[in-house]
C-alpha positions in Angstrom: -53.9 -166.4 34.0 -51.3 -168.8 35.3 -47.7 -167.6 35.2 -46.3 -171.0 34.2 -47.5 -174.1 32.3 -46.3 -177.7 32.7 -44.1 -177.3 29.5 -42.6 -174.1 30.9 -41.5 -175.8 34.0 -40.0 -178.8 32.2 -38.1 -176.4 29.9 -36.7 -174.3 32.8 -35.6 -177.4 34.6 -33.7 -178.6 31.5 -32.2 -175.1 30.7 -31.0 -174.5 34.3 -29.5 -178.0 35.0 -32.0 -178.6 37.9 -31.5 -182.1 39.3 -33.8 -182.1 42.3 -37.2 -180.6 42.9 -38.5 -180.0 46.4 -42.3 -180.6 46.7 -43.1 -178.4 49.7 -46.2 -178.1 51.9 -46.9 -177.3 55.6 -48.4 -179.3 58.4 -51.2 -177.9 60.4 -48.8 -175.9 62.6 -47.1 -174.2 59.7 -43.9 -176.3 59.7 -42.5 -176.5 56.2 -42.4 -180.1 54.9 -40.6 -181.4 51.9 -40.5 -184.4 49.5 -37.5 -184.3 47.2 -37.8 -185.9 43.7 -35.3 -186.1 40.9 -36.0 -184.6 37.5 -36.9 -188.0 36.1 -40.1 -187.9 38.2 -41.1 -184.3 37.3 -43.8 -185.2 34.7 -45.4 -187.6 37.2 -45.3 -184.8 39.8 -46.8 -182.3 37.4 -49.6 -184.8 36.6 -50.5 -184.8 40.3 -49.4 -188.4 40.9 -46.9 -187.7 43.7 -48.1 -189.6 46.8 -47.0 -189.4 50.4 -47.9 -190.8 53.9 -50.3 -188.2 55.4 -50.6 -190.1 58.7 -47.0 -189.1 59.6 -47.8 -185.3 59.3 -49.0 -183.3 62.3 -52.7 -182.7 62.1 -53.4 -184.7 58.9 -55.0 -188.1 58.9 -55.2 -191.5 60.7 -52.9 -194.3 59.8 -55.7 -196.2 58.0 -56.2 -193.1 55.8 -52.6 -192.4 55.0 -52.5 -192.0 51.2 -52.4 -188.4 50.2 -51.4 -186.7 46.9 -49.3 -183.5 46.3 -50.7 -181.2 43.6 -48.0 -178.6 42.8 -49.0 -175.0 42.3 -47.2 -174.3 39.0 -46.9 -170.6 39.7 -44.9 -171.3 42.8 -42.0 -172.9 40.8 -38.7 -171.3 41.8 -35.1 -172.3 41.2 -33.2 -171.9 44.5 -30.2 -169.6 44.0 -27.7 -171.8 45.7 -25.9 -174.6 43.8 -25.0 -178.1 45.0 -22.3 -180.4 43.7 -25.0 -182.4 41.9 -26.7 -179.5 40.1 -29.4 -177.0 41.0 -32.5 -177.4 43.1 -36.0 -176.0 42.5 -39.1 -176.0 44.6 -42.9 -176.3 44.1 -45.4 -175.5 46.8 -48.2 -178.0 46.8 -51.8 -178.4 47.8 -52.9 -181.7 49.4 -55.5 -183.9 47.9 -57.2 -187.1 48.9 -57.2 -190.2 46.7 -60.8 -189.5 45.5 -59.5 -186.2 43.9 -61.1 -183.9 46.6 -59.0 -181.3 48.4 -57.9 -182.4 51.8 -59.8 -180.3 54.4 -56.8 -180.4 56.8 -54.5 -178.6 54.3 -53.8 -175.1 55.7 -53.5 -173.8 52.1 -57.0 -175.1 51.4 -58.4 -173.2 54.5 -57.0 -170.0 53.1 -58.3 -170.8 49.6 -61.8 -171.2 50.9 -61.7 -167.8 52.6 -60.2 -166.1 49.6 -63.0 -167.5 47.5 -65.5 -166.0 49.8 -63.8 -162.6 49.5 -63.7 -162.9 45.7 -67.4 -163.6 45.6 -67.9 -160.3 47.4 -65.6 -158.7 44.8 -62.5 -158.3 47.1 -58.9 -159.1 46.7 -57.0 -159.4 50.0 -53.4 -158.1 50.0 -51.0 -158.7 52.9 -47.6 -157.2 53.7 -45.8 -159.1 56.6 -42.9 -157.6 58.7 -40.9 -160.6 59.8 -38.4 -160.2 62.7 -35.9 -162.8 63.6 -32.7 -163.3 65.7 -29.2 -164.3 64.5 -27.3 -166.2 67.2 -24.0 -168.0 67.4 -23.9 -171.8 67.2 -21.9 -174.0 69.5 -19.0 -176.3 68.6 -21.4 -178.9 67.3 -23.4 -176.4 65.2 -26.3 -176.4 67.5 -28.3 -173.2 68.1 -27.6 -171.0 71.2 -28.8 -167.6 72.4 -25.2 -166.3 72.5 -24.4 -163.3 70.5 -21.5 -160.7 70.3 -23.9 -158.3 68.5 -24.3 -155.1 70.5 -26.4 -153.1 68.0 -29.8 -151.5 68.6 -32.6 -150.2 66.4 -31.3 -149.0 63.0 -27.7 -149.4 64.0 -25.0 -150.4 61.5 -21.6 -152.1 61.6 -19.3 -152.7 63.3 -21.7 -153.2 66.2 -24.3 -154.9 63.9 -22.5 -158.2 63.5 -25.3 -159.7 61.5 -25.1 -157.0 58.7 -23.3 -159.3 56.2 -25.7 -162.2 56.8 -28.7 -159.8 56.4 -27.2 -158.4 53.1 -26.8 -161.9 51.7 -30.4 -162.8 52.7 -31.7 -159.8 50.8 -29.7 -160.5 47.7 -30.7 -164.2 47.7 -34.4 -163.2 48.1 -34.1 -160.7 45.2 -32.6 -163.5 43.0 -35.8 -165.5 43.8 -38.1 -162.6 42.7 -38.8 -160.9 46.0 -39.0 -157.1 46.1 -37.2 -156.1 49.2 -38.4 -152.8 50.6 -36.2 -152.4 53.7 -33.8 -154.3 56.0 -32.4 -153.2 59.3 -31.3 -154.1 62.8 -34.1 -154.3 65.3 -34.3 -153.2 69.0 -32.8 -156.2 70.7 -29.2 -157.5 70.3 -28.9 -159.9 67.3 -32.5 -159.0 66.2 -33.2 -158.1 62.6 -36.1 -157.3 60.2 -36.5 -157.6 56.5 -39.6 -156.3 54.8 -40.7 -157.4 51.4 -43.5 -155.9 49.2 -47.1 -156.8 49.9 -48.9 -159.2 47.6 -52.1 -161.2 47.3 -52.6 -163.3 50.5 -51.8 -166.7 49.0 -48.6 -165.5 47.5 -47.8 -163.6 50.7 -48.2 -166.8 52.8 -46.1 -168.8 50.3 -43.4 -166.0 50.5 -43.3 -166.2 54.3 -42.4 -169.8 54.2 -39.8 -169.2 51.5 -38.4 -166.2 53.4 -37.9 -168.3 56.6 -36.2 -171.0 54.6 -33.8 -168.5 52.9 -33.0 -166.7 56.2 -32.1 -170.0 57.9 -30.0 -171.2 55.0 -28.1 -167.9 54.6 -27.5 -167.7 58.4 -26.1 -171.2 58.4 -23.6 -170.3 55.6 -22.4 -167.5 57.9 -22.0 -169.9 60.8 -25.0 -168.5 62.6 -28.4 -169.8 63.7 -31.5 -167.9 62.6 -34.6 -168.3 64.8 -38.1 -167.0 64.5 -38.9 -168.0 68.1 -41.0 -165.1 69.5 -39.1 -164.5 72.7 -35.8 -166.3 72.9 -34.1 -164.0 75.5 -35.7 -163.0 78.7 -35.8 -159.2 79.3 -35.3 -158.4 75.6 -37.8 -157.4 73.0 -39.3 -160.4 71.1 -39.9 -161.0 67.4 -43.2 -160.1 65.9 -44.7 -160.4 62.5 -46.8 -157.2 62.1 -49.4 -158.0 59.4 -50.4 -155.1 57.1 -53.7 -155.8 55.3 -55.8 -154.1 52.6 -58.8 -154.9 50.5 -59.0 -154.1 46.8 -62.1 -154.0 44.6 -62.0 -153.3 40.8 -58.3 -152.3 41.2 -59.0 -149.7 44.0 -58.1 -149.8 47.7 -61.5 -149.9 49.4 -60.0 -148.9 52.8 -59.4 -145.4 51.4 -62.0 -142.6 51.3 -60.7 -139.2 50.4 -63.9 -137.6 51.7 -63.5 -139.0 55.2 -61.8 -136.9 57.9 -59.4 -139.8 58.7 -59.0 -141.0 55.1 -60.6 -144.3 56.1 -63.7 -145.7 54.4 -66.7 -147.2 56.1 -65.5 -150.6 54.9 -62.1 -150.0 56.7 -63.9 -149.4 60.0 -66.0 -152.5 59.4 -62.9 -154.6 58.8 -61.2 -153.2 62.0 -64.3 -153.9 64.0 -64.5 -157.5 62.8 -60.9 -158.2 63.8 -61.4 -156.6 67.2 -64.5 -158.8 67.7 -62.7 -162.1 67.0 -59.1 -161.3 68.1 -59.3 -163.3 71.4 -60.4 -166.4 69.5 -57.7 -165.9 66.9 -54.8 -165.5 69.3 -54.0 -169.2 69.4 -53.5 -168.9 65.6 -51.6 -165.6 65.5 -49.6 -166.4 68.6 -49.3 -170.2 68.6 -46.6 -171.0 71.2 -46.3 -171.0 75.0 -43.3 -168.8 74.2 -45.5 -166.4 72.2 -47.1 -165.1 75.4 -43.7 -164.2 76.9 -43.5 -161.6 74.2 -47.1 -160.2 74.8 -46.3 -158.7 78.2 -46.3 -155.1 79.5 -43.1 -153.1 79.3 -42.2 -154.0 75.7 -43.3 -152.9 72.2 -45.7 -155.9 71.6 -49.4 -155.0 72.3 -51.2 -156.5 75.3 -54.5 -154.7 75.0 -57.4 -154.8 72.5 -57.7 -151.3 71.0 -57.0 -149.5 67.7 -55.3 -146.2 66.9 -54.6 -143.8 64.0 -51.3 -142.8 65.4 -49.3 -144.4 68.2 -47.8 -147.9 68.3 -49.2 -149.0 71.7 -52.4 -150.4 70.3 -53.2 -153.8 68.9 -54.3 -152.3 65.5 -52.6 -149.3 64.0 -53.5 -147.5 60.8 -50.3 -146.2 59.3 -50.3 -142.6 58.0 -50.1 -143.5 54.3 -53.4 -143.0 52.4 -54.5 -143.6 48.8 -53.6 -147.0 47.4 -51.2 -147.5 50.4 -54.1 -147.3 53.0 -53.8 -150.4 55.2 -54.6 -151.8 58.6 -51.6 -153.1 60.7 -52.2 -155.9 63.2 -49.3 -155.9 65.7 -49.7 -159.0 67.9 -48.9 -161.9 65.4 -45.5 -163.5 65.6 -43.5 -165.4 63.0 -44.0 -168.8 64.5 -47.6 -168.8 63.3 -48.9 -170.7 60.3 -49.4 -167.9 57.7 -52.1 -169.7 55.8 -54.3 -170.1 58.9 -53.4 -166.6 60.2 -54.5 -164.9 56.9 -57.6 -167.0 56.7 -58.9 -166.0 60.1 -58.0 -162.4 59.7 -59.7 -162.1 56.4 -62.8 -163.9 57.6 -63.0 -161.7 60.7 -62.7 -158.6 58.5 -65.4 -159.8 56.1 -67.6 -160.6 59.1 -67.3 -157.0 60.2 -68.2 -155.8 56.6 -71.2 -158.2 56.3 -72.6 -157.3 59.6 -71.7 -153.5 59.4 -69.8 -153.6 62.7 -68.2 -150.4 63.9 -65.2 -150.2 66.2 -65.0 -148.2 69.4 -63.3 -144.8 69.3 -59.7 -144.8 68.3 -57.3 -144.5 71.3 -54.9 -141.5 70.8 -53.0 -141.8 74.1 -50.2 -144.2 74.9 -52.0 -147.3 76.3 -48.8 -148.4 78.0 -49.2 -145.4 80.4 -52.8 -146.5 81.4 -53.4 -148.2 84.7 -56.0 -150.9 85.3 -58.7 -148.3 86.1 -58.0 -146.2 83.0 -58.1 -149.2 80.7 -61.4 -150.4 82.2 -62.9 -146.9 81.9 -61.8 -146.8 78.2 -63.4 -150.3 77.7 -60.0 -151.8 76.7 -59.7 -155.5 77.3 -56.5 -157.5 77.5 -55.3 -160.2 75.0 -55.1 -163.8 76.3 -52.2 -164.1 78.7 -51.0 -167.6 77.9 -51.6 -170.4 75.4 -54.1 -172.2 77.5 -56.2 -169.1 77.8 -55.9 -168.5 74.1 -57.1 -172.0 73.2 -60.1 -171.5 75.6 -61.0 -168.3 73.8 -60.6 -170.0 70.5 -63.1 -172.7 71.6 -65.5 -170.1 72.9 -65.7 -168.4 69.5 -67.7 -170.7 67.1 -66.8 -168.3 64.2 -63.1 -169.6 64.3 -64.2 -173.2 64.0 -66.4 -172.3 61.0 -63.5 -170.6 59.3 -61.0 -173.4 59.9 -63.4 -176.3 59.4 -64.0 -179.1 61.9 -60.8 -181.1 61.0 -58.3 -178.3 61.3 -60.0 -176.8 64.4 -60.1 -180.1 66.3 -56.5 -181.1 65.3 -55.1 -177.7 66.0 -56.7 -177.3 69.4 -55.6 -180.8 70.4 -52.0 -180.0 69.4 -52.0 -176.7 71.3 -53.5 -178.2 74.4 -50.8 -180.9 74.3 -48.1 -178.3 73.8 -49.4 -176.2 76.7 -49.2 -179.3 79.0 -45.8 -180.3 77.8 -44.1 -176.9 77.9 -45.9 -175.4 80.9 -44.5 -178.2 83.0 -41.1 -178.2 81.4 -37.9 -176.5 82.4 -37.1 -173.3 80.5 -34.0 -174.8 78.9 -35.9 -177.6 77.3 -38.6 -175.3 76.0 -35.9 -173.0 74.6 -34.1 -175.9 72.9 -37.4 -177.1 71.3 -38.4 -173.7 70.0 -35.0 -172.6 68.8 -34.6 -175.7 66.7 -38.1 -175.8 65.3 -38.7 -172.2 64.7 
């Protein structure tokens, strides 16, 4: 059942003095895009008649195929909690369609929808809980982002050393006004680094929520005179920002990762799911860690994982199974970072897990020891391989795994790999300052 109807949305727009509606979608890289319309055009938009030029969007279509249509997801309607002098603003997240009425195969949301449909046909619902980390930096005299901060707080510290506490509080309150259920917020390990966790939800909703979350974080930070960035590793020698991704499968209302009769509390399906992700993780890294800068976070000596292994306890492995059991049983993947496109990330993770289930794959033994203490010989003896070490290597691994192309589809796969190869060439030959400027502004 849908949450809203067309008439519901028109009524809420009228009752809340909404003057503008943002029709939002993402390009192939996960950058949030926006077409703003006035309320006079809302019926046209709700009738799926809002057109835009797809040839100007990264990874979409050629100039001779430019006409694309926005089809709003009515359940995504949200009134933004900040006011403007011209009235309130609402948003609708949209799917992309071609003029012939077919879904556009290059729409990241469509890629996730296809994979969710496959899971539904197997009886599964895919739930995701992301843990988004970000930095709050000072801006310069022109309002441009910097990496300067006077914050000296560390993990779980509070004011006065945590100078971002007020901004983080406003972010949480704003998100709650928009319907988010905030579970926790705190200062992270690095100076100026923060984390806000919101409750897990079905994968499509979770992906939508990540985009909304990033928009709110940046807007609230700006109102405090700060710059928020989700760049994975903005400061050399400090911990980077990750987006640990907690996943679970439900069937008939029950968490199928949980088995009370098992010694570990994990079901056979949970082991299959973990094995599927381990099998395809190298090919997925260009999706989960999409920037040149992403691989400056995935280095030894910090908390981000560098090695392909799983564990029931410690935080040094790529995949961790938190101690909670019952309906809270979940699998946590620790390498993704918040610069990724969440629609594509969730699609490849779910597809890999389902591949493990369908082929009854089993993972190697869980690693109990701290992998950070292993030397090269010990890792080799334990059969632990390393994640890709840079974006070029990650794209090569992606091309070497035909399963990833099957999940993404030819259009997305080709456009995405082209974009990442271009980015590798541009940024690997660029000075660090230029790379920093590009990523701080974009992410």
